[in-house]
N, C-alpha and C positions, 0 to 999 in steps of 0.2 A: 881872709875871706873864704868862705866855704863854697863848694861846687853849686849849691842851690841859688846863690845870688848872682849867677852868671849864666848866660846862654852859651853852651859849649859848642864850638865850631870845630876847631882843631887843637892840637896840644899847644900850639903857640897863639892862637886866636880864640879869645873868649870875649862876649860882650856883656859888659857889666849891667846888672838889673837897673840901675838908676838911669841908663841911657834910653830905657823903654818906657813908653807910656801906654796904658791900656784903657779902652773905653768899652763898656758892655752895652750892647744894643740888642733889640728884639730881632730875632731871626725869622726869615721866611722859610717855607719848606716844610719837611716832615716834623711831627711833634704834636699835632692836634690842638687841643685847647691850651696846652702848655706853652706853645709858641706865643699865644696872645698875652700870657701872664708873666712869663720869665724872661729876663734878658740873658740869653745864653750865647749869642754871637759876640765875638771878640774883635775890636778893631786895635790892631798893634800899630804903634807909631814909633819910628826910629830915625833919629836925624843922622844921616850918613856923613854929612860935612863935619859935624861936631863930634863924631864918634872917635873912640880910642883905637880903632883897628889901624894896622900899618898903612901908610900913605900909599904905596904901590897897590895894595889891595883895594884901598878906597878908590884909587883912579880906575882901576879895572872894573869895580862895581858900578862907578858912575858911567863908564863907557857902555857897560852891558845893559844896565837897568835903568839908565838916565830917563827913558821915556816914562817910567813909572814913578819917578820922584816928583814931589811938589816943588814950586819955586824956592821954597825955604831949604830944600834938600831933604825933606822928610820922605820916608818910604811908608806907605800906609797899607798894611796887609789885613784883609777880612778873612775870618774863619767862622763859618756858620755850618759846617758839615754835620756835627755831632749835636745831640740833644742836651749835652751837659756843658756847663760853662768851663769846667776844668779840662775836659777833652779838646774843646775849641782852643783854649789858651795854649795848650800843649801843641796842638796842630799848628798854630800860628808861629810859635817860637821854632818848631821844627822846620817850617818852610823858611823862615828867616835864616836859620843855620845852614840849610841847604843852599840858598842863594849865595850866601858869603863863601861857603865852601866851594862852590862852583867857581869863584873867581880867585881863590886863595892861591892856587898853584899858578905861577906865570906860564904862559903858553910857550910850548917848545919851538925853538927857532927852526925854520925850514932850511933844510941844507940843500943847496942848488946842485942838481945833477945834470950831466950831459947825456944826450940820447947815444946809445950804442951805435957803432959804425954800420952794423947789420940792419938796425931799425931805420936809420937814415936811408940806406940803400933801398929797402923795402918801400919806404914812403915815396921815394923818387920814382922808383919802378912803377908803382900803382899810379902815380901822376902822369907818367909818360903813356901808360896803357890807357887811361882814361882820356887823354888828350888825343891819342890815336883814334879811339872810338868817336869822339866828337868831331874830329877832322873828316871822317867818312860821312858825316851828315851835311856836307857842303851841297849847294845847288847843283841840280842836274842840268847839264848842257844840252841845247837843242841840237839834234842831228839832221842837217839838211842835205 
């Protein structure tokens, strides 16, 4: 398979052309009379659940972009920024690749750390000082 029949995401992740479906629709926005005549906007559809990307990447994609998926698991991207159909196709594919690239790397595990002894002491000292200030705000007694 050549590079042109895949959407390149990373060295190890490519989305085959056959997994994508495109529909061309009329776009709103700039373009004058051209907008009324030519279907330049692209609606790119990609079924995430049936895709060939690795399962962990698929799970992270669903967790991050789940609200954008249809009930069938399709991601629908609209591209209508440009006046030409070709540029809109390219923009939609580029956006898809960016979305998959964003979840391709697993997130780094957070390493738990302990606060330093000095920072604990500073925190407790400031709490004592604040408590002392508040203790001085007590009711004033009557002197008879």
